[in-house]
N, C-alpha and C positions, 0 to 999 in steps of 0.2 A: 340602460338596463341596470338592474340592481346588482351590485358586486357580490359574488358568492365565494370569493377567495378566502383562505384562512380556515381555521377549525370551525366545527359546527357551533361551538359556543360563541365564537366571534360573529358568525353569521346571524345567530339568533339575536345577539345584542344589537347588531346593526338593523335587523328586521324590526325589532321592537321600537327603535328610534324612528324608523320610517312609518310605523303604525301610528306613532304619536303625531307625526306630521300629517298623516291622512286624517286623523281624528280632528285636527284643527281646521280642516276644510268642510266639516259638517256644518250646514247652515243652522243658525240659531232659530229656535222655535219649539213649541210643544211637541210637534211631530218628530223632532230629532232626538228626543229623550231615549226612545227605544234603540235607535242607532248607536247612541253614545254608550248605552248600557251593554250592548253587544260588543262594542269596541273594548270596553273594560274587561269583559269576560274573556275575549280573545287574548288580551294582554296578560291576564292572570294565567291562562293556560300556557302561554309562551314562557312565562317566568318559571313555571313548574318544569317545563321541558328543558329550559336552560340549566336548571339545577340538576336534573337527571343526567343530562349529557356531561356535566362536569364530573359526575361520579362514574359514568360508563363511557369509555371511548371505543368500545368494540363495535358499535353500530354507526360508526362515523360515515362510511360510504353510503349506507342506506338513508341516513338522515340528510346527507347532502343532496341526494336526488329529490327527496320530498320537500326540502326547504327551497329548492330551486322552483318548484311548482308554486309554493307560497309566495316567493319573491316576484314571480311573474304576475300573479294576481294583484299584489300590492302596487307594482308598476302600472298596471292597468287602472287601478283606482286613482293613482296620482296623475293620470294622463289628462289632456286638455278637455276631453269630452265626458268626464265622469259625471254620473248622476246617481244619487242615493235614493233607492226605492224603499220607502218605509211601510208600504201597504203589504200586509200579509196575504191579501187576496190576489195579488199579481201573479200571473203564470210565468212571467219572465224572471229568471233567477238573477238577482243582482250580484255584482262582484263581491260584496260583503258576504252574501249567503254562500257563494261558491267558496270563498276563503274559509268560512266556517266549516264546510264539509271537508276541505283538505286538511284543516287542523284536526278534525275529528279522526280522520284516517291516520294522521301522524301520531296522534295521542294514543291510538289503539295498537300501534305496531309494537311487536315484542311482548305483548301481554297474553297470558293464557286465556282461553275462552271461558266464559262464565256459564254456569248451569242456570236452571230456572229459579233457584234460590238466590242467585247473585254471587254465589261463592265460586272462586276460581278452582278449576280442576285440570288435571293433566291426564290426557288419554294414555300417555306412556306409563304413568304410575299405575293405571288400572290394567295394564297388559294389553291395551288396545293399540291398533295401528294409528300413529299420529300422521295426519295429512301434511305433506310437504308444501310449504308456502314458497312461492317464487317471488323474490323481491324485485322492485322496479329496475334496479341496476342489472339484475340477471336477464330480465326481458330485453333490456337495451343491448346486452351482449349478444343474445340469441337472434335479435332482429337486425344486427349490424352485418355489414358485408364481410367482416372478418370471421363470422361464424362458419361459413362454408369452408374457409381456408383452414380453420382449426379442425374441422371434421376430416378434411383431407390429410392433415398432418398426422392425427391419431390413427387414421385408417391405414396409413402407409408404414406404421411401425412394423418391425419384424414380428412374425406370428407369435413367437413365445412371449415377447414383451407385451404385445397387444392383449393376449389372453390373460396374462397376469393382471393387467390393468382392468379388464372388463369384469373380473371377479368382484371388484369393489362395488359394482352397481347393485348387488344383492342387498347391501346394508342400507339402512335409512340415512338420510342426509345428516351431516354433522356428527355422525356416530364416531366415538373414539374406539379405535380398533387395535387389537394386539398384533404385532408383526408376526409372531410365531404362529398364530391362528391362520393367517393368510398363507404363509409359506407351507403349512401342513395341507391346506386345500390344494395348493399348486402341486405338491408332491402326490396327493391323492389322484389327481387327474393326469399325472405325469407331464404336466407343463414344465416342471423342473424335476430333476432326478435326485437331488440331494439338498440338504439345508444350506450348504455353501453356495450352490447355484441359485437357490432362492434368494439368499441375501444379496447376491450380485444384481439380480433383477430388481430387487427392492431399492437398492442404492441407485440404480439407473433411473427408476421412476422418480426418486427424490431429486436427482440431479436435473431432471427435466422440469421440475417445478409442479409435478402433478400430485404430489403427496406433501402434506404438511406434517412434519415430524414433531413429536412431543417428547422433550427430554426432561429428566429429573436431575435435581441438584447434585445428587451423590453418584450419578452414573453417567459416563461419557457415551455409552451406547444408546441407541434408539430402540425402544421396545414398543412404543405406542405411536399412533398417527391418526390422521383424519384427512378427508378431502373436502374441498369446497363444493357447495351446492351446484354452482353453475358447471363445474367440471363433471360432476356426476350426471347432470343433464346431457352434457356433451357425450359422455361415455354410453349413456342409455341409447342415444341415437345410433352410435357406432355398433353397439351390441345387437340392436334390432337388425341393422343392415347385414351383419355377419351371421345372424342366426345363433348368436351365443346365448341370448336370453330374450324372452318376449315380455313386454311391459304393458300395463294399462295406461290410460290417458293421464293418470295421476303420478306416473313414474314408479309404480310398484310392480314387482314381478307378477305376471298374469298366470292364469290357470292353464294356458296353452303351452305345453312343452313338447309338442309333436315335432317341431323343427330343432329346438335347442337340445333336447334330451336332458334338460336340467330342470328339476322341479323344486320350487320353494314353498315350504309350508307356511301358510298365512292364516290369520284368524278366520277370515270369512270365506276361505276357499274350501271346497269339499275334500275329503280324504282322497289320496291317490288311488285310483282303481280303474284303469282302462287299458286298451291295447297298447297305447304309446308307452305305458310304464315299463313294458318289457324291454325297451331300448334305453331306459334311463341310465345316464352316466353318473349323475349327482342328485342327491336329495339333501336339501339344506333347510333346516328349521330356522326361519327368520323371526317369527313372532309367536308361534303357537306354544301355549303353556300346557295344554292337555292334548296328548297325542294318542290316537286310538287306531291301531292297525288290526286287520284280520290275521289269524294265526298263519294263513298261507301267503302273507304279503311278500315274503322274501323268496317265494318259490321260483318266480321268473325274473330274478334280478341278477342273472349271470353276467351282464355287461356293466353293472354298477361298480364304480371305483371309489366313490366318495359318499359316505353316509354320516352327515352331521345332524343328529337328532337332539344333541345336548345344546346347552346355551353357549352363545358366542360372547356374551357380555361378561364383565367381571362378576365374581361371586356376589350374589345379592338375592335376598329372599323374594324380591319382586320378580326375579327372573327364574324362579324355580320351575322345573318342567316335570310333568307326571305322565306316565303311560298307564293304561288300564291294567296291564300285566306284562310279563316278559314272554308270553307264549309266542309272539311273533318272531322271537330270536331263534326258535327251533329250526327255522328254515335257513339259518345262517350258512349252512354248508353249500347252499346253492350259489352263494356270492363268490365265485371263484376269482373274480377280478378285483375284489375289494382291497384297496390299499390304505384307506383312511376311514376310521370308525370312531365317532365320538358320542359318548353317552354322558358327557359331563353335566352334573347337576340333575340327572334324571332319576326320579324316585320310582319305587316299585320294581326295580330290577334286582332280583335276589341272587341270581347266578347266571353265568354264561354257559352255553351248551358246550359239550366236549367237541362238537364239530368246529369250534373256532380253530382247532389245530389244522383243519383242512384249508384255511385261508393262507395259502403259501405265498401270496403277494402282499399280505398285510404289513404296512410299514409303521403306521401310527395307530395306537390304541389308547384313547383318552377316557378313563373311567373315573376321573376325579369327582369327588363329592357325590358319588352314588351311595347314598346313606343306607340303602337297604341291601347292598351287595354283601353277601356272606361268604362267598367262595369263588376262588379262581380255579378253573379246571386244570388238571394236570396236563391236559393236551395242549395247553398254551405254548409249551416248549417246542411244538412242531411248527409254529409260525416263525420259521427261521429268518425271515427278512425283517422282523420287527426291530425298529430302531428307537422308538419312543413309547414308553409305557408309564402311565400315570395312574396310580391307585391311592393317591393322597386323599385324606378326608373320607375314606371309606371305613368308617369306624366299626363296622360289624365284622370285618375280616379278622380272622384269628390266626392265620398262617400264610406263608408264601409257598406255593407249590415248588417241589424240588426241581421241576423242569425249567424254571426260570434261569437256572445256571447254564442252560444249553442254548440260550438266545445269543449266539455269537456276534450278531450285528447290533446288539443293543447299545445305544449311546447315552440315553437318558432314562433313568429309573427313579421315579418319585413315589414316596410312600412305602418303601421297603420295610417290612415289619419284623422286628426282633422280639420274640416273646417266648419261644420254646427253649428247652434245655439244649445247649450246643451239641449234646450227644444224640439228639433225636435225628434219626436217619431218614425220616419221612417228610421233612420240610427243608426249604432252601435256607442255608445259613450264609453269613457274610463271606466266609472263605470260599463258598461255591461261586461267588461272583468274580473271583480272581481269574477265572477262565475267560471272562468277557473282556477281551483286550481292547475293545473300542469304547468301553464305558467311560464317560467323561464327567457326567453329572449324576449325583446320587443323593437322595434324602432318606434318612433312616429314622424310624420311630422305635425307641427302646421301651418296651412295656413290661419288663420284669428285670429284677436284679440279676437273675441267673443268665438272662440273655445278654446283659450288658458285657459279659465276659467276651463276647464275640468281637468287641472293639479291638481286642488284641490282634485280630487278623486284618484290620482295616489297611494296614501297610502293604498287604498283598495286591491291593488295587492300584496298579502302577500308573494308570493314565488319568486318574481322577483330577479334575481341575476345580470342581465345585462340590462341596460336601456340607450337607445340613444334617445335624443330629438333634433329635428331640427326645427328652427323657420323660418318663412317667414312673412314679413309685407305686407299685401295686401290691396290696396286702389283702388277705382274706377278711371279709366282713363278717362279724359275728351277729347272727340273727338273735338278738335278745330283746328284752322289754325296752331297753334304752333306745335301741335303734329305731323303734317305731313310736317313741315318746309315750309309751304306756298304752298305745292303741294297737289293735290287731293289724298285722302287716297286710298291706293291700295285695290282692291277688294279682297274678300275672295278667289276667284278662283286663282288670281295672286299670293297670298300669298302661297297657297298650291302648286303651281307649282314650286316655287323656281327658283333661278337663277344660282345656283352652285357656287356662290361667297362665300368668307369667311365672311359672314355676318349673324348674328343671325336673322335679319329681313327676310331673304329669306326662313326661315323654316315655316312649317304650325303652326298656333297659338297653336293648341292643343298639339303639340309635344314639346313645349318649356318648360324649367325647371320651376318648381313651387317654387323653393327655392334657395336663394343665397348660401345655404350651399353647394350645389354641386360645386360652384366655390371655396369656401373656402377650400374644402377638395379634390379637383381634384387631386392634387399631393400627398396629405397626405395619401390617402387610398392605394396608391401603396405599402405602408409600414405598412399597418394595420395588426392586428393579425387575420389571416385567419378565423377561425371558428366564432369568435366573431364579425367580421366586418359586416357592413350592407350596405356600399356604396363603390363600387369599383370605378375605374377611370370612371367618367361619360362621356358618349359620346353623342354628339348631334344626335338625331334620324334623319333619312333621310325621305324625303317626301314620302307618301304612293305611289305616282305615279312613283317614281324613284327607281332604284336599288341602293344599297349601292355602293359608289365609293370613290375614293381618294379625291374627292372634298368635301365630308362631313366634317363638321367642328367639331373637338373635342371641348367639352365644355370649356376646360381650355384655349382655344385660342380665345374664343368668348368674347363679351363685358361683363366685370365683373360687370357692374353697373345695368343699367335699362334693364328689360326684359319684353316683353309682354307675358302674359300667359292667355290662355282661359281654364277654368276648366270645365271638363265634357262636357255636351251638351248645357250648357248655352251660349247663343250668346254674352253675355256681356263680353267685353274684360277687363281683370284685369291688373293692373300695380303692379308688384312686386318691392318694393322699399327696396333694401338692406340698412340697417341702417348704415353700415360701410362707406358709401360714404358721402362726404360733399361738393361736387361740382357738377354742372350740367354736363351732359355728352353730348358733341356735336355730331352731326351726322357726317356721313362720308363726307358730302359735306362741312363741316366746319360751318354749321349753328346750332344754338341752337335748341335742340329737344323740348324745352318747358317743359320738365319734370325734376324737380330738386330734388335731394336727400335731406332728412331732415337735418337741422342743429342740433347742440347740443341742442339748446333751444327747437326745435321741437321734438327732440328725448325724452327729459324729459317730454314734454307735452303728447306724445304718451304713455309713461310709466304711467303717472298720470291718463290718461283717459282709461287705459286698464281695462278689466272686472275682471282680475285675482286679488285675494286678496292673496299676498304672505304669509301672516300670517296663511292662512288656508292650505297651501301646506305642506304636510308631506310625504317625500319619504319613501318607504319601507325600513325597517332596514336591510333587507337581501341583499341589493345591494352590489355587489363586484366590478362591473365596471360601471362607469357613464361617458357618453359622451355627452357633450352639444355643439351644433353646431349653430353658428350665434345667440348667445344669444343677446337679443335686448336691454339690459340695460348696463350702465356703471359700476354700483356697483355689486360686487359679490352677487349672490342670497342669501338672508337671510335664505332660506329654505334648504340650504346646509351647513353642518358644521361637524366637527370631532366627536362631541358628538352624533349627529343624525345618523351618518353613521359609526358605529364602525367596520363594516366588509369591508368597501371600500378599495380596493387594487389598483385600476386603475382609474385615473381621467384624462379625455381628454377634452380639451377646444379648440375649433376651430372656428375661424371667429367671427365677432360681435364687440361689442363696449366695452368689458370689460377693465377696467383700473387697476384693482387690483385682487388679489387672496384672498381677505378678511383678517380679523384679527385673524382667528382661529388658535389655537395652539393644538398640540397633534394629528395631522393627522396620520393615520396608512397607508396612501397611499405609495405604493412602486413604482408605475409607473406613472409619470406625463408627459403628452404630451401637449405642447402649440404650436398652429399653426395658422398663419394668424391673430394674435392679434396685430393690428397696434398700438393700444393706450395703450397697457399694460405698467403699470407704477410701477411695483414691484421694490423696491429700490435696493436690493443687494442680492448676493448669500447667505450671512450669514443669512439674514432674511428668505430666502426661506427654507434653511435647518433647521432653528429653528422651522418653522411652520410645516415642513414635515421631521421630523428626521429619518424616516425609508426609505427614498428614495433609490431605487436600480437603477432606470433608469430615466433620464430626457431628453426630446426632446424640443428644442426651435427653431422654424422655422418661419422666417418672422414675428417676434414679436418686438413691441416697436419702430418701425421705425418712428412713428409720435408722440412718447411720449417724455417727457422732460428727462427721465432717460435712453435714448437709449444707452448712453455710459456705464452706469452701467450694463445694460442687456448684452451688448457686452462683458463685463468682466467675464461673467459666464464661468466656466471651461469646456465648451463644445468644441468638436472637430470641424473641418471644415464643418462637416455635421450637426452641431447643436445638437450632441448627447453627453451625459455624462452617464457613468455607474459607479457604486460603485466599481465593480471589477477592472475596468481599473484604477480607481483612487488609489486603494490599491496597484495594481501592480506597478504603476508609483512611488508611495511612497517607495515601497520596492527596486526599482531599483536605487533610488537616493543614491549617496555616503553619507555614514554617517560621520558626523563631528567628528574629532579627538580632544579629550579633552587634550589640552596642558597646562602645568603649566603657570601661569602668568609671564610675563617678569620681570626680576629683575630690580629694580630701584636703582639709586645711593643714 
């Protein structure tokens, strides 16, 4: 038998050698020319495969199974009774023809299907359901005697752990999932009662080898994971047996939820609407981009605990979700059992009904990236059990309702907006959050200078461990002839209609970004640490009158400088002036827009005229992670220092005018991430490590490009991606050849 040991590259090399031996057995003659030509073609294909396998080691197991099939055919060809058939009219398939077919299947594995034009396409990119392919190795596992034993093992798990695991069957094979998303689902169905209990169940699944964790260089915690395809197949069988979910023959959730009481929204399934829906526990949107419900859809959902209509993938324009309108939410008061509600990334939801206050069991409310959301109802404060609230990237919101300060169980609050005068009694201010004794993670968006004064009260938040602050400088825009480049200003109707061009001006005013921080961190957050991050890759929202399309412009490709923003329902157009810009931004027609970014002198004047008194700012001493985005001053904030933040382990600085990292010594920071700091003027790596002696990880991306010490910053020992880790540095030092101490040379 042909030896199949070693790597796939080695197997291919040995196989090619055996093919040459088989080629030598072909009898001489004119009729053998066709056989020799086919041998040459097979050899060429095998050489291509060998090169591909050298570049990709991820398909090793699959390739080994298929190469074993090829090896057996070659062994048959080299057997004592081999006969080469050269006649194309023969009905009997020769070993060489069989080998050709096997090579063809091997050659096609791992490639995307081609359409009629021959171009490769991805169903997932078009928002369609991608068919799961079962590899030969998986079939071998399922057909083996061990399969029944594996089913018995999983089925014997304790009920809580088994239900936690079976939730994974909803998602497509090989999908990268967020740990927090899964735990929220578990909390919604009361499989677990708290995030801590959910993390314990997750860790147990990892310890049993059922989950593959995905770690990031700068974070020791696990925030992302995936499962293997064959394990998903195993779980599907168990889910069917236990009535947890029903699946079709292709392994996708079926439209029959009469037993499981869990419905999954899929592209080709009809909308939910039958007698069984009255007993639904969970509605989960797996693939559907356009969701349309009747206004009475929630009327009979008194038993529903989990409603995930938003996206479960990372922020991406391809995964945008749209509802016809928000009329169906008027029946929300009927959902007395609802504990988890997600509208993440759903457009055309402008407001939530006041009846949300009647959801007395609601624990998780995820409204992130609802770009059309204009208002949070005051009644939200009546949802007393709410622990997690995310309104980040909701750029039309203009205030926080006063009642948020009464959510006594709130632990995570993302996207808290500071825009109003601190004396305004009708909105929620930072000091109102001091009553939330369980609040541990908070992200703040400061959208006016007068509101920045509220930072003086941040020290009242005694339990905060993660704090993210994003600045935006907002000034009144003067509507003059310069602002429209000499042309008539476009009407509100024209602005809302959009043109489909890659221009930020074509988007509706209320949909535009309220902070330059989104630009500064557009690429940064693709590598953020999952559970702690608050801003994913921002995407420009599409106009309400249009469906999402490929013409929608990702924010990172839009104009990085001046952006018109209309906040809330106020008709006054504001001009967001990113402080990091020092030149006027011309319009697309080459004329000056008339709106110039502040100079350094103007920046200092803005800092001098601000309402905030830095001497009065005291950050909570409990902070472990601090993330400052688009900080508006050149000097490192004096209210941040190593003596004041003894527990600080992660410091992120992104965008803005910072020129230095201060003169502090003795920082206990282990992770330092610096991104988009054009004017950073930190002198040397030696000074950095003396200020931050405990560094474990450093990231420097697009920093110092406009500073005088750009060359010194470039000399930092970071790799081509701007990353440095202490472990890599130690390993590199250990790998270096040690110097040999030789005696000094003799002198005459």
